[in-house]
Steps between C-alpha positions, in 0.01 A plus 500: 500500500646833394436813693472805283557848626230754431590714204590856569254744360632734238486854627370792301746771395378721787542215750851427367595866545363485855711189574810681366417808711457288815823308432690829462349618829620184677838493320602860415809371317269384219448865406871569450617378158869549588479281811303235312764491222784480754334214688430317176872519412586369846268200475613431145864504613428264790295265284798308365718235665822621339445854624434372852824300481685816392362682805618212717851519355513875549386462860846357573699779332537714192571301183601579146300376204748224418482363857121491494506328160746237628303438819171454312647339188304756301557657161612863511209621286241335724675624811510857366121493465452370856739758645326779308160393640636494856645850448171628358324367812760688710611179674864523387742763377797483266835675492781489246855423599719485193348249260299329777147579616439423867154449646385547858172478687269772612460326835231739621275399208558132566418541868195717431356242260628199702656354185752266659321427827592163642846502344825585670799614290823322580844599367758225539863606513735278305223328305674367190183533293440858607515779251840657443418839655368599839536178698421558865371854454185631654203524265537796268200718557447825318594793718717300736869429435629142505750384754784257441750489219 
């Protein structure tokens, strides 16, 4: 025996406008197109496993593009797209150092949105599989200098 849910009644245009008005009253953010666009970029950026893995890597310390590519075994072109999306969502930032581009987290955004809750970053000194730069450093967070060599 199948239980069917009652069908929702289609609202008239006036009723639909009233629903939209009430929703905006409950959630004022719905009236601000800029905030809606920014949140859409955030959710789009977080909606991919590779991008979440990138955030996890950057939670340990700042990394250059080649290190992220090696850690994820990802093609540079694909990685560039993922990094761009994370930057657009204001979750990471990039800086140039010679021919290298280094990426770091915007930790405040990650904390505010609880992106990596339940995970604990661990940097292991002397790990032979670790990336070639930054071993044992504190996480590189925008606006705060790193410590270590």
